[in-house]
MARKENU-924832 format. One record per atom (N, C-alpha, C): residue number from 0; residue in three letters; atom name; x, y, z. Coordinates in pm, 1 decimal, decimal comma, padded with zeros to 6 digits. Layout:
! residues N
{k:NUM | r:ALA | a:CA | px:X | py:Y | pz:Z};
...
END
This chain:
! residues 115
{k:0 | r:MET | a:N | px:12651,6 | py:13848,0 | pz:15435,0};
{k:0 | r:MET | a:CA | px:12537,7 | py:13804,0 | pz:15510,8};
{k:0 | r:MET | a:C | px:12484,2 | py:13673,7 | pz:15450,2};
{k:1 | r:VAL | a:N | px:12441,0 | py:13582,3 | pz:15535,4};
{k:1 | r:VAL | a:CA | px:12389,1 | py:13452,5 | pz:15492,7};
{k:1 | r:VAL | a:C | px:12239,5 | py:13465,7 | pz:15466,4};
{k:2 | r:SER | a:N | px:12198,6 | py:13423,7 | pz:15349,4};
{k:2 | r:SER | a:CA | px:12056,7 | py:13434,8 | pz:15316,0};
{k:2 | r:SER | a:C | px:11979,6 | py:13315,1 | pz:15370,0};
{k:3 | r:GLN | a:N | px:11853,7 | py:13336,3 | pz:15391,8};
{k:3 | r:GLN | a:CA | px:11763,6 | py:13231,0 | pz:15440,0};
{k:3 | r:GLN | a:C | px:11762,1 | py:13114,4 | pz:15342,1};
{k:4 | r:LYS | a:N | px:11769,3 | py:13144,1 | pz:15216,4};
{k:4 | r:LYS | a:CA | px:11767,9 | py:13041,6 | pz:15112,2};
{k:4 | r:LYS | a:C | px:11891,3 | py:12951,3 | pz:15122,7};
{k:5 | r:ASN | a:N | px:12008,5 | py:13008,7 | pz:15147,1};
{k:5 | r:ASN | a:CA | px:12130,9 | py:12929,4 | pz:15161,0};
{k:5 | r:ASN | a:C | px:12128,7 | py:12841,2 | pz:15285,2};
{k:6 | r:VAL | a:N | px:12073,3 | py:12893,1 | pz:15394,4};
{k:6 | r:VAL | a:CA | px:12062,5 | py:12815,4 | pz:15518,4};
{k:6 | r:VAL | a:C | px:11971,5 | py:12695,3 | pz:15495,7};
{k:7 | r:LYS | a:N | px:11857,6 | py:12719,1 | pz:15433,1};
{k:7 | r:LYS | a:CA | px:11762,0 | py:12610,9 | pz:15406,8};
{k:7 | r:LYS | a:C | px:11824,4 | py:12505,3 | pz:15315,3};
{k:8 | r:LYS | a:N | px:11898,2 | py:12549,4 | pz:15215,5};
{k:8 | r:LYS | a:CA | px:11963,2 | py:12456,8 | pz:15122,8};
{k:8 | r:LYS | a:C | px:12068,8 | py:12372,6 | pz:15195,2};
{k:9 | r:THR | a:N | px:12145,4 | py:12434,4 | pz:15283,2};
{k:9 | r:THR | a:CA | px:12248,3 | py:12363,2 | pz:15360,2};
{k:9 | r:THR | a:C | px:12185,2 | py:12260,1 | pz:15453,3};
{k:10 | r:VAL | a:N | px:12078,9 | py:12298,3 | pz:15521,5};
{k:10 | r:VAL | a:CA | px:12009,0 | py:12206,5 | pz:15612,4};
{k:10 | r:VAL | a:C | px:11953,8 | py:12087,7 | pz:15533,8};
{k:11 | r:ASN | a:N | px:11892,0 | py:12112,2 | pz:15420,9};
{k:11 | r:ASN | a:CA | px:11837,0 | py:12004,2 | pz:15338,9};
{k:11 | r:ASN | a:C | px:11947,4 | py:11910,4 | pz:15289,7};
{k:12 | r:THR | a:N | px:12061,7 | py:11966,3 | pz:15253,1};
{k:12 | r:THR | a:CA | px:12174,3 | py:11884,2 | pz:15207,9};
{k:12 | r:THR | a:C | px:12225,3 | py:11795,7 | pz:15320,5};
{k:13 | r:LEU | a:N | px:12237,2 | py:11852,7 | pz:15440,2};
{k:13 | r:LEU | a:CA | px:12282,6 | py:11774,3 | pz:15555,6};
{k:13 | r:LEU | a:C | px:12183,9 | py:11663,6 | pz:15591,6};
{k:14 | r:LEU | a:N | px:12056,0 | py:11693,5 | pz:15586,3};
{k:14 | r:LEU | a:CA | px:11954,4 | py:11590,6 | pz:15613,8};
{k:14 | r:LEU | a:C | px:11960,3 | py:11478,4 | pz:15510,8};
{k:15 | r:ALA | a:N | px:11973,5 | py:11513,9 | pz:15384,4};
{k:15 | r:ALA | a:CA | px:11982,7 | py:11412,2 | pz:15279,2};
{k:15 | r:ALA | a:C | px:12106,6 | py:11325,7 | pz:15298,6};
{k:16 | r:ALA | a:N | px:12217,1 | py:11386,0 | pz:15337,1};
{k:16 | r:ALA | a:CA | px:12340,3 | py:11310,3 | pz:15360,8};
{k:16 | r:ALA | a:C | px:12322,1 | py:11214,9 | pz:15478,8};
{k:17 | r:GLY | a:N | px:12255,7 | py:11262,1 | pz:15583,9};
{k:17 | r:GLY | a:CA | px:12230,6 | py:11176,4 | pz:15700,4};
{k:17 | r:GLY | a:C | px:12144,9 | py:11055,5 | pz:15666,1};
{k:18 | r:VAL | a:N | px:12040,8 | py:11077,9 | pz:15588,1};
{k:18 | r:VAL | a:CA | px:11954,3 | py:10967,6 | pz:15544,4};
{k:18 | r:VAL | a:C | px:12033,1 | py:10869,7 | pz:15458,0};
{k:19 | r:ALA | a:N | px:12113,9 | py:10920,8 | pz:15368,1};
{k:19 | r:ALA | a:CA | px:12193,3 | py:10834,2 | pz:15280,5};
{k:19 | r:ALA | a:C | px:12291,2 | py:10749,2 | pz:15360,5};
{k:20 | r:LEU | a:N | px:12356,1 | py:10808,7 | pz:15460,2};
{k:20 | r:LEU | a:CA | px:12450,3 | py:10732,5 | pz:15543,4};
{k:20 | r:LEU | a:C | px:12378,8 | py:10625,9 | pz:15625,3};
{k:21 | r:THR | a:N | px:12262,4 | py:10658,0 | pz:15676,4};
{k:21 | r:THR | a:CA | px:12183,8 | py:10560,8 | pz:15752,7};
{k:21 | r:THR | a:C | px:12144,9 | py:10442,7 | pz:15665,3};
{k:22 | r:MET | a:N | px:12100,2 | py:10471,4 | pz:15544,7};
{k:22 | r:MET | a:CA | px:12060,8 | py:10363,2 | pz:15453,3};
{k:22 | r:MET | a:C | px:12182,0 | py:10279,0 | pz:15412,9};
{k:23 | r:ALA | a:N | px:12295,7 | py:10342,5 | pz:15391,8};
{k:23 | r:ALA | a:CA | px:12416,6 | py:10268,5 | pz:15355,5};
{k:23 | r:ALA | a:C | px:12459,9 | py:10177,7 | pz:15469,2};
{k:24 | r:GLY | a:N | px:12448,2 | py:10225,3 | pz:15592,4};
{k:24 | r:GLY | a:CA | px:12482,6 | py:10143,9 | pz:15708,5};
{k:24 | r:GLY | a:C | px:12390,7 | py:10024,0 | pz:15722,0};
{k:25 | r:ALA | a:N | px:12261,8 | py:10044,1 | pz:15699,3};
{k:25 | r:ALA | a:CA | px:12165,5 | py:09933,7 | pz:15706,3};
{k:25 | r:ALA | a:C | px:12194,0 | py:09830,7 | pz:15598,0};
{k:26 | r:ALA | a:N | px:12227,2 | py:09876,9 | pz:15478,8};
{k:26 | r:ALA | a:CA | px:12258,4 | py:09784,1 | pz:15369,3};
{k:26 | r:ALA | a:C | px:12384,8 | py:09706,1 | pz:15401,0};
{k:27 | r:ASN | a:N | px:12482,8 | py:09770,1 | pz:15459,5};
{k:27 | r:ASN | a:CA | px:12606,7 | py:09703,5 | pz:15496,0};
{k:27 | r:ASN | a:C | px:12581,0 | py:09597,6 | pz:15602,1};
{k:28 | r:SER | a:N | px:12495,1 | py:09626,6 | pz:15701,0};
{k:28 | r:SER | a:CA | px:12461,0 | py:09529,3 | pz:15804,0};
{k:28 | r:SER | a:C | px:12390,7 | py:09408,6 | pz:15743,9};
{k:29 | r:ALA | a:N | px:12301,5 | py:09433,7 | pz:15649,6};
{k:29 | r:ALA | a:CA | px:12229,7 | py:09323,9 | pz:15584,7};
{k:29 | r:ALA | a:C | px:12327,3 | py:09235,7 | pz:15507,2};
{k:30 | r:ASN | a:N | px:12423,7 | py:09295,6 | pz:15440,6};
{k:30 | r:ASN | a:CA | px:12521,9 | py:09218,5 | pz:15365,4};
{k:30 | r:ASN | a:C | px:12611,0 | py:09135,7 | pz:15456,7};
{k:31 | r:ALA | a:N | px:12635,3 | py:09182,7 | pz:15578,4};
{k:31 | r:ALA | a:CA | px:12720,5 | py:09110,7 | pz:15672,0};
{k:31 | r:ALA | a:C | px:12659,5 | py:08975,5 | pz:15708,3};
{k:32 | r:MET | a:N | px:12526,1 | py:08964,4 | pz:15706,9};
{k:32 | r:MET | a:CA | px:12458,3 | py:08838,8 | pz:15738,0};
{k:32 | r:MET | a:C | px:12406,1 | py:08776,8 | pz:15609,1};
{k:33 | r:GLY | a:N | px:12494,1 | py:08741,6 | pz:15519,1};
{k:33 | r:GLY | a:CA | px:12454,6 | py:08679,0 | pz:15394,1};
{k:33 | r:GLY | a:C | px:12410,6 | py:08535,8 | pz:15416,1};
{k:34 | r:ALA | a:N | px:12375,7 | py:08469,9 | pz:15309,5};
{k:34 | r:ALA | a:CA | px:12327,4 | py:08331,7 | pz:15314,8};
{k:34 | r:ALA | a:C | px:12434,3 | py:08235,9 | pz:15366,9};
{k:35 | r:ASP | a:N | px:12559,9 | py:08274,4 | pz:15356,5};
{k:35 | r:ASP | a:CA | px:12668,1 | py:08187,0 | pz:15400,9};
{k:35 | r:ASP | a:C | px:12702,7 | py:08208,3 | pz:15548,1};
{k:36 | r:LYS | a:N | px:12622,0 | py:08287,1 | pz:15620,4};
{k:36 | r:LYS | a:CA | px:12644,7 | py:08315,6 | pz:15762,5};
{k:36 | r:LYS | a:C | px:12522,7 | py:08275,2 | pz:15843,5};
{k:37 | r:GLU | a:N | px:12543,6 | py:08254,8 | pz:15972,5};
{k:37 | r:GLU | a:CA | px:12433,8 | py:08229,3 | pz:16064,4};
{k:37 | r:GLU | a:C | px:12463,6 | py:08295,0 | pz:16197,9};
{k:38 | r:LYS | a:N | px:12357,6 | py:08324,1 | pz:16273,0};
{k:38 | r:LYS | a:CA | px:12374,2 | py:08379,2 | pz:16406,9};
{k:38 | r:LYS | a:C | px:12414,1 | py:08266,4 | pz:16499,8};
{k:39 | r:CYS | a:N | px:12516,7 | py:08291,6 | pz:16580,6};
{k:39 | r:CYS | a:CA | px:12561,5 | py:08191,4 | pz:16677,6};
{k:39 | r:CYS | a:C | px:12553,4 | py:08252,9 | pz:16816,8};
{k:40 | r:TYR | a:N | px:12462,7 | py:08200,4 | pz:16898,0};
{k:40 | r:TYR | a:CA | px:12439,2 | py:08250,3 | pz:17033,5};
{k:40 | r:TYR | a:C | px:12524,5 | py:08175,2 | pz:17134,0};
{k:41 | r:GLY | a:N | px:12563,3 | py:08244,3 | pz:17240,8};
{k:41 | r:GLY | a:CA | px:12629,4 | py:08179,5 | pz:17353,8};
{k:41 | r:GLY | a:C | px:12780,4 | py:08169,0 | pz:17345,4};
{k:42 | r:VAL | a:N | px:12841,8 | py:08221,3 | pz:17242,6};
{k:42 | r:VAL | a:CA | px:12987,4 | py:08209,2 | pz:17228,7};
{k:42 | r:VAL | a:C | px:13057,2 | py:08345,3 | pz:17222,8};
{k:43 | r:VAL | a:N | px:12983,7 | py:08450,0 | pz:17252,3};
{k:43 | r:VAL | a:CA | px:13036,1 | py:08585,8 | pz:17238,1};
{k:43 | r:VAL | a:C | px:13116,4 | py:08626,7 | pz:17361,4};
{k:44 | r:GLU | a:N | px:13228,7 | py:08691,2 | pz:17336,4};
{k:44 | r:GLU | a:CA | px:13306,3 | py:08752,6 | pz:17443,8};
{k:44 | r:GLU | a:C | px:13241,2 | py:08887,3 | pz:17476,0};
{k:45 | r:ALA | a:N | px:13239,3 | py:08924,9 | pz:17602,5};
{k:45 | r:ALA | a:CA | px:13179,1 | py:09052,1 | pz:17643,0};
{k:45 | r:ALA | a:C | px:13232,7 | py:09166,1 | pz:17557,2};
{k:46 | r:GLY | a:N | px:13140,4 | py:09246,6 | pz:17506,0};
{k:46 | r:GLY | a:CA | px:13176,9 | py:09362,0 | pz:17425,9};
{k:46 | r:GLY | a:C | px:13203,6 | py:09332,9 | pz:17279,8};
{k:47 | r:HIS | a:N | px:13185,3 | py:09207,0 | pz:17236,0};
{k:47 | r:HIS | a:CA | px:13216,6 | py:09171,7 | pz:17097,2};
{k:47 | r:HIS | a:C | px:13099,8 | py:09111,1 | pz:17020,8};
{k:48 | r:ASN | a:N | px:12975,7 | py:09133,5 | pz:17066,1};
{k:48 | r:ASN | a:CA | px:12859,2 | py:09084,0 | pz:16992,6};
{k:48 | r:ASN | a:C | px:12841,3 | py:09163,3 | pz:16864,0};
{k:49 | r:ASP | a:N | px:12770,2 | py:09103,9 | pz:16768,3};
{k:49 | r:ASP | a:CA | px:12751,5 | py:09168,4 | pz:16638,1};
{k:49 | r:ASP | a:C | px:12633,9 | py:09264,8 | pz:16632,5};
{k:50 | r:CYS | a:N | px:12528,7 | py:09240,8 | pz:16707,1};
{k:50 | r:CYS | a:CA | px:12412,8 | py:09330,0 | pz:16697,6};
{k:50 | r:CYS | a:C | px:12325,9 | py:09313,3 | pz:16821,7};
{k:51 | r:ALA | a:N | px:12198,3 | py:09346,7 | pz:16810,5};
{k:51 | r:ALA | a:CA | px:12105,4 | py:09340,6 | pz:16923,5};
{k:51 | r:ALA | a:C | px:12100,1 | py:09201,0 | pz:16984,6};
{k:52 | r:ASN | a:N | px:12070,6 | py:09195,6 | pz:17113,9};
{k:52 | r:ASN | a:CA | px:12058,0 | py:09064,9 | pz:17178,2};
{k:52 | r:ASN | a:C | px:11914,4 | py:09013,5 | pz:17168,9};
{k:53 | r:ALA | a:N | px:11895,7 | py:08887,5 | pz:17203,3};
{k:53 | r:ALA | a:CA | px:11764,9 | py:08823,4 | pz:17188,7};
{k:53 | r:ALA | a:C | px:11661,0 | py:08881,7 | pz:17283,3};
{k:54 | r:SER | a:N | px:11701,8 | py:08927,1 | pz:17402,3};
{k:54 | r:SER | a:CA | px:11605,4 | py:08978,8 | pz:17499,0};
{k:54 | r:SER | a:C | px:11564,5 | py:09122,7 | pz:17470,9};
{k:55 | r:GLY | a:N | px:11636,2 | py:09190,9 | pz:17382,0};
{k:55 | r:GLY | a:CA | px:11601,1 | py:09327,2 | pz:17345,4};
{k:55 | r:GLY | a:C | px:11646,3 | py:09432,9 | pz:17444,9};
{k:56 | r:THR | a:N | px:11739,6 | py:09399,4 | pz:17534,3};
{k:56 | r:THR | a:CA | px:11786,2 | py:09498,5 | pz:17630,9};
{k:56 | r:THR | a:C | px:11884,6 | py:09597,0 | pz:17569,9};
{k:57 | r:HIS | a:N | px:11937,7 | py:09567,1 | pz:17450,8};
{k:57 | r:HIS | a:CA | px:12017,6 | py:09662,7 | pz:17375,2};
{k:57 | r:HIS | a:C | px:12005,1 | py:09630,4 | pz:17227,3};
{k:58 | r:SER | a:N | px:12039,2 | py:09728,2 | pz:17144,6};
{k:58 | r:SER | a:CA | px:12023,7 | py:09707,9 | pz:17000,8};
{k:58 | r:SER | a:C | px:12150,9 | py:09739,3 | pz:16923,4};
{k:59 | r:CYS | a:N | px:12263,3 | py:09733,8 | pz:16991,8};
{k:59 | r:CYS | a:CA | px:12387,7 | py:09773,4 | pz:16925,2};
{k:59 | r:CYS | a:C | px:12497,1 | py:09668,4 | pz:16939,0};
{k:60 | r:ALA | a:N | px:12583,2 | py:09666,2 | pz:16840,5};
{k:60 | r:ALA | a:CA | px:12700,8 | py:09579,6 | pz:16845,0};
{k:60 | r:ALA | a:C | px:12793,6 | py:09627,0 | pz:16955,8};
{k:61 | r:GLY | a:N | px:12863,0 | py:09532,8 | pz:17017,8};
{k:61 | r:GLY | a:CA | px:12961,6 | py:09566,6 | pz:17119,4};
{k:61 | r:GLY | a:C | px:12905,8 | py:09592,0 | pz:17257,5};
{k:62 | r:HIS | a:N | px:12777,6 | py:09563,1 | pz:17281,9};
{k:62 | r:HIS | a:CA | px:12718,2 | py:09589,5 | pz:17412,5};
{k:62 | r:HIS | a:C | px:12697,1 | py:09465,3 | pz:17497,5};
{k:63 | r:ALA | a:N | px:12747,9 | py:09350,0 | pz:17456,9};
{k:63 | r:ALA | a:CA | px:12736,5 | py:09230,3 | pz:17541,1};
{k:63 | r:ALA | a:C | px:12810,5 | py:09256,8 | pz:17671,2};
{k:64 | r:SER | a:N | px:12745,8 | py:09230,4 | pz:17784,1};
{k:64 | r:SER | a:CA | px:12805,9 | py:09263,2 | pz:17913,3};
{k:64 | r:SER | a:C | px:12875,2 | py:09145,0 | pz:17979,7};
{k:65 | r:ALA | a:N | px:12857,0 | py:09024,6 | pz:17926,9};
{k:65 | r:ALA | a:CA | px:12919,5 | py:08907,2 | pz:17987,7};
{k:65 | r:ALA | a:C | px:12962,6 | py:08808,6 | pz:17879,8};
{k:66 | r:ASP | a:N | px:13068,2 | py:08734,9 | pz:17908,6};
{k:66 | r:ASP | a:CA | px:13112,5 | py:08629,1 | pz:17817,9};
{k:66 | r:ASP | a:C | px:13007,8 | py:08517,5 | pz:17812,2};
{k:67 | r:ALA | a:N | px:12992,1 | py:08456,6 | pz:17696,6};
{k:67 | r:ALA | a:CA | px:12908,4 | py:08337,7 | pz:17676,1};
{k:67 | r:ALA | a:C | px:12761,9 | py:08358,8 | pz:17713,6};
{k:68 | r:ASP | a:N | px:12711,3 | py:08479,3 | pz:17702,6};
{k:68 | r:ASP | a:CA | px:12570,3 | py:08508,6 | pz:17728,5};
{k:68 | r:ASP | a:C | px:12487,4 | py:08441,8 | pz:17619,1};
{k:69 | r:GLY | a:N | px:12391,9 | py:08359,3 | pz:17656,1};
{k:69 | r:GLY | a:CA | px:12310,9 | py:08284,8 | pz:17561,2};
{k:69 | r:GLY | a:C | px:12219,8 | py:08368,7 | pz:17474,3};
{k:70 | r:GLY | a:N | px:12203,1 | py:08496,4 | pz:17506,4};
{k:70 | r:GLY | a:CA | px:12119,2 | py:08584,4 | pz:17427,1};
{k:70 | r:GLY | a:C | px:12197,7 | py:08673,3 | pz:17331,8};
{k:71 | r:GLU | a:N | px:12329,8 | py:08669,0 | pz:17339,8};
{k:71 | r:GLU | a:CA | px:12415,6 | py:08750,0 | pz:17252,9};
{k:71 | r:GLU | a:C | px:12465,5 | py:08663,3 | pz:17138,3};
{k:72 | r:TRP | a:N | px:12486,0 | py:08724,8 | pz:17021,0};
{k:72 | r:TRP | a:CA | px:12526,7 | py:08645,8 | pz:16904,3};
{k:72 | r:TRP | a:C | px:12634,7 | py:08715,0 | pz:16823,6};
{k:73 | r:ILE | a:N | px:12703,6 | py:08632,6 | pz:16744,8};
{k:73 | r:ILE | a:CA | px:12796,2 | py:08680,3 | pz:16642,9};
{k:73 | r:ILE | a:C | px:12764,9 | py:08604,3 | pz:16514,6};
{k:74 | r:ALA | a:N | px:12796,0 | py:08664,0 | pz:16402,7};
{k:74 | r:ALA | a:CA | px:12777,3 | py:08597,2 | pz:16273,6};
{k:74 | r:ALA | a:C | px:12898,9 | py:08508,2 | pz:16248,0};
{k:75 | r:VAL | a:N | px:12872,2 | py:08382,8 | pz:16216,0};
{k:75 | r:VAL | a:CA | px:12978,7 | py:08286,7 | pz:16185,3};
{k:75 | r:VAL | a:C | px:12944,1 | py:08216,9 | pz:16054,1};
{k:76 | r:PRO | a:N | px:13042,3 | py:08155,6 | pz:15989,6};
{k:76 | r:PRO | a:CA | px:13011,3 | py:08079,5 | pz:15868,0};
{k:76 | r:PRO | a:C | px:12905,3 | py:07972,3 | pz:15896,4};
{k:77 | r:ALA | a:N | px:12812,5 | py:07954,9 | pz:15805,0};
{k:77 | r:ALA | a:CA | px:12705,2 | py:07857,1 | pz:15821,6};
{k:77 | r:ALA | a:C | px:12761,7 | py:07719,5 | pz:15852,1};
{k:78 | r:GLY | a:N | px:12704,9 | py:07653,5 | pz:15952,7};
{k:78 | r:GLY | a:CA | px:12747,0 | py:07520,3 | pz:15992,3};
{k:78 | r:GLY | a:C | px:12850,3 | py:07518,4 | pz:16103,4};
{k:79 | r:LEU | a:N | px:12913,9 | py:07631,1 | pz:16132,5};
{k:79 | r:LEU | a:CA | px:13018,5 | py:07634,9 | pz:16234,9};
{k:79 | r:LEU | a:C | px:12962,7 | py:07638,8 | pz:16375,9};
{k:80 | r:CYS | a:N | px:12853,0 | py:07707,2 | pz:16396,9};
{k:80 | r:CYS | a:CA | px:12801,2 | py:07730,3 | pz:16531,3};
{k:80 | r:CYS | a:C | px:12779,4 | py:07600,7 | pz:16609,4};
{k:81 | r:ASP | a:N | px:12719,9 | py:07502,7 | pz:16546,4};
{k:81 | r:ASP | a:CA | px:12691,4 | py:07376,7 | pz:16615,6};
{k:81 | r:ASP | a:C | px:12817,5 | py:07301,2 | pz:16653,8};
{k:82 | r:LYS | a:N | px:12932,0 | py:07339,7 | pz:16597,8};
{k:82 | r:LYS | a:CA | px:13058,9 | py:07274,8 | pz:16630,7};
{k:82 | r:LYS | a:C | px:13131,2 | py:07342,6 | pz:16747,5};
{k:83 | r:LEU | a:N | px:13081,6 | py:07459,1 | pz:16789,4};
{k:83 | r:LEU | a:CA | px:13145,7 | py:07535,1 | pz:16895,5};
{k:83 | r:LEU | a:C | px:13085,3 | py:07500,1 | pz:17030,8};
{k:84 | r:ALA | a:N | px:13169,8 | py:07484,4 | pz:17132,1};
{k:84 | r:ALA | a:CA | px:13121,9 | py:07457,5 | pz:17268,0};
{k:84 | r:ALA | a:C | px:13035,8 | py:07573,8 | pz:17314,0};
{k:85 | r:GLY | a:N | px:12912,8 | py:07546,5 | pz:17352,2};
{k:85 | r:GLY | a:CA | px:12820,7 | py:07649,9 | pz:17396,7};
{k:85 | r:GLY | a:C | px:12747,8 | py:07720,5 | pz:17284,3};
{k:86 | r:GLY | a:N | px:12779,5 | py:07687,6 | pz:17158,8};
{k:86 | r:GLY | a:CA | px:12717,9 | py:07753,5 | pz:17044,7};
{k:86 | r:GLY | a:C | px:12578,9 | py:07700,1 | pz:17015,3};
{k:87 | r:SER | a:N | px:12488,8 | py:07789,6 | pz:16978,4};
{k:87 | r:SER | a:CA | px:12352,1 | py:07752,3 | pz:16944,3};
{k:87 | r:SER | a:C | px:12300,5 | py:07848,8 | pz:16837,4};
{k:88 | r:THR | a:N | px:12227,3 | py:07797,5 | pz:16740,9};
{k:88 | r:THR | a:CA | px:12170,5 | py:07882,7 | pz:16637,3};
{k:88 | r:THR | a:C | px:12039,1 | py:07946,7 | pz:16682,5};
{k:89 | r:THR | a:N | px:11995,7 | py:07916,6 | pz:16803,3};
{k:89 | r:THR | a:CA | px:11880,6 | py:07982,6 | pz:16864,9};
{k:89 | r:THR | a:C | px:11925,3 | py:08035,7 | pz:17000,5};
{k:90 | r:PRO | a:N | px:11860,1 | py:08141,0 | pz:17050,1};
{k:90 | r:PRO | a:CA | px:11899,7 | py:08195,2 | pz:17180,3};
{k:90 | r:PRO | a:C | px:11890,2 | py:08089,7 | pz:17289,7};
{k:91 | r:VAL | a:N | px:11986,5 | py:08091,6 | pz:17379,7};
{k:91 | r:VAL | a:CA | px:11988,9 | py:07999,2 | pz:17492,5};
{k:91 | r:VAL | a:C | px:11924,3 | py:08072,0 | pz:17609,6};
{k:92 | r:THR | a:N | px:11812,4 | py:08019,1 | pz:17659,0};
{k:92 | r:THR | a:CA | px:11740,6 | py:08085,5 | pz:17767,0};
{k:92 | r:THR | a:C | px:11792,7 | py:08040,9 | pz:17902,4};
{k:93 | r:GLU | a:N | px:11768,0 | py:08123,4 | pz:18002,5};
{k:93 | r:GLU | a:CA | px:11809,6 | py:08089,7 | pz:18138,5};
{k:93 | r:GLU | a:C | px:11734,6 | py:07966,8 | pz:18188,3};
{k:94 | r:GLU | a:N | px:11608,4 | py:07950,5 | pz:18145,0};
{k:94 | r:GLU | a:CA | px:11529,7 | py:07835,7 | pz:18188,0};
{k:94 | r:GLU | a:C | px:11597,2 | py:07706,2 | pz:18146,4};
{k:95 | r:ALA | a:N | px:11651,7 | py:07701,4 | pz:18024,9};
{k:95 | r:ALA | a:CA | px:11720,6 | py:07581,7 | pz:17978,3};
{k:95 | r:ALA | a:C | px:11845,2 | py:07557,6 | pz:18061,9};
{k:96 | r:ASP | a:N | px:11916,9 | py:07665,6 | pz:18097,2};
{k:96 | r:ASP | a:CA | px:12035,3 | py:07651,7 | pz:18181,1};
{k:96 | r:ASP | a:C | px:11997,4 | py:07601,0 | pz:18318,5};
{k:97 | r:ASP | a:N | px:11887,2 | py:07654,8 | pz:18375,9};
{k:97 | r:ASP | a:CA | px:11843,9 | py:07613,0 | pz:18508,4};
{k:97 | r:ASP | a:C | px:11803,4 | py:07467,1 | pz:18508,4};
{k:98 | r:MET | a:N | px:11736,3 | py:07421,9 | pz:18401,7};
{k:98 | r:MET | a:CA | px:11696,7 | py:07282,1 | pz:18394,1};
{k:98 | r:MET | a:C | px:11820,0 | py:07193,0 | pz:18393,3};
{k:99 | r:GLY | a:N | px:11922,3 | py:07233,2 | pz:18325,8};
{k:99 | r:GLY | a:CA | px:12044,4 | py:07154,4 | pz:18321,5};
{k:99 | r:GLY | a:C | px:12109,1 | py:07145,9 | pz:18457,3};
{k:100 | r:ASP | a:N | px:12109,0 | py:07256,3 | pz:18533,5};
{k:100 | r:ASP | a:CA | px:12168,2 | py:07255,8 | pz:18666,5};
{k:100 | r:ASP | a:C | px:12088,2 | py:07167,4 | pz:18760,4};
{k:101 | r:ASP | a:N | px:11954,0 | py:07179,1 | pz:18758,3};
{k:101 | r:ASP | a:CA | px:11870,0 | py:07097,0 | pz:18844,3};
{k:101 | r:ASP | a:C | px:11885,5 | py:06950,5 | pz:18808,5};
{k:102 | r:HIS | a:N | px:11893,7 | py:06923,8 | pz:18680,2};
{k:102 | r:HIS | a:CA | px:11908,4 | py:06787,3 | pz:18633,2};
{k:102 | r:HIS | a:C | px:12035,8 | py:06724,9 | pz:18688,9};
{k:103 | r:ALA | a:N | px:12144,1 | py:06798,2 | pz:18689,0};
{k:103 | r:ALA | a:CA | px:12271,6 | py:06747,9 | pz:18739,2};
{k:103 | r:ALA | a:C | px:12262,4 | py:06723,1 | pz:18888,8};
{k:104 | r:GLU | a:N | px:12194,1 | py:06811,4 | pz:18963,4};
{k:104 | r:GLU | a:CA | px:12181,3 | py:06793,4 | pz:19107,5};
{k:104 | r:GLU | a:C | px:12097,0 | py:06671,1 | pz:19138,9};
{k:105 | r:ASP | a:N | px:11988,8 | py:06649,5 | pz:19064,9};
{k:105 | r:ASP | a:CA | px:11902,5 | py:06534,7 | pz:19090,0};
{k:105 | r:ASP | a:C | px:11979,1 | py:06404,6 | pz:19071,7};
{k:106 | r:HIS | a:N | px:12062,1 | py:06397,0 | pz:18970,4};
{k:106 | r:HIS | a:CA | px:12135,4 | py:06275,0 | pz:18945,2};
{k:106 | r:HIS | a:C | px:12257,0 | py:06260,2 | pz:19034,9};
{k:107 | r:GLY | a:N | px:12299,5 | py:06367,5 | pz:19097,4};
{k:107 | r:GLY | a:CA | px:12413,9 | py:06359,9 | pz:19188,7};
{k:107 | r:GLY | a:C | px:12384,2 | py:06269,6 | pz:19305,2};
{k:108 | r:ASP | a:N | px:12259,4 | py:06269,5 | pz:19355,3};
{k:108 | r:ASP | a:CA | px:12222,9 | py:06186,2 | pz:19468,8};
{k:108 | r:ASP | a:C | px:12210,8 | py:06039,5 | pz:19429,6};
{k:109 | r:ASP | a:N | px:12179,3 | py:06011,5 | pz:19303,1};
{k:109 | r:ASP | a:CA | px:12166,1 | py:05873,1 | pz:19259,0};
{k:109 | r:ASP | a:C | px:12299,8 | py:05801,1 | pz:19258,7};
{k:110 | r:HIS | a:N | px:12407,6 | py:05875,8 | pz:19252,1};
{k:110 | r:HIS | a:CA | px:12540,9 | py:05816,4 | pz:19249,1};
{k:110 | r:HIS | a:C | px:12613,2 | py:05847,2 | pz:19378,6};
{k:111 | r:GLY | a:N | px:12539,7 | py:05843,3 | pz:19486,0};
{k:111 | r:GLY | a:CA | px:12589,8 | py:05889,1 | pz:19616,3};
{k:111 | r:GLY | a:C | px:12690,2 | py:05793,5 | pz:19679,1};
{k:112 | r:ASP | a:N | px:12705,7 | py:05813,6 | pz:19810,6};
{k:112 | r:ASP | a:CA | px:12808,1 | py:05741,7 | pz:19886,7};
{k:112 | r:ASP | a:C | px:12758,1 | py:05609,6 | pz:19945,6};
{k:113 | r:SER | a:N | px:12634,7 | py:05569,8 | pz:19925,9};
{k:113 | r:SER | a:CA | px:12585,4 | py:05446,2 | pz:19986,3};
{k:113 | r:SER | a:C | px:12649,6 | py:05324,6 | pz:19919,2};
{k:114 | r:TYR | a:N | px:12696,7 | py:05231,4 | pz:20001,4};
{k:114 | r:TYR | a:CA | px:12765,6 | py:05111,1 | pz:19949,0};
{k:114 | r:TYR | a:C | px:12691,6 | py:04986,9 | pz:19985,3};
END
């Protein structure tokens, strides 16, 4: 027969192990973003982001739903992000993208067909 004392001891051991694993995972995540790394937004392939996105719609690695999403990031060696097409060390907002599209349309008429 299993005693109440043994059950309580087993439960406490399992809880302590769970807390220890959680803390180890957090420490490992912190080490992954050392001083020699930086967050690079806008260059992630869908499903391959490193952690939570800038908008807060998810908090887990691997949940990016689209390629090159400006709110998703991966850790890259410091200084590399600015060299990548579409890479930014700050989240790329939709407003900035929309301004770029409107800007291109406005200038399209300036170079029109009038001779």
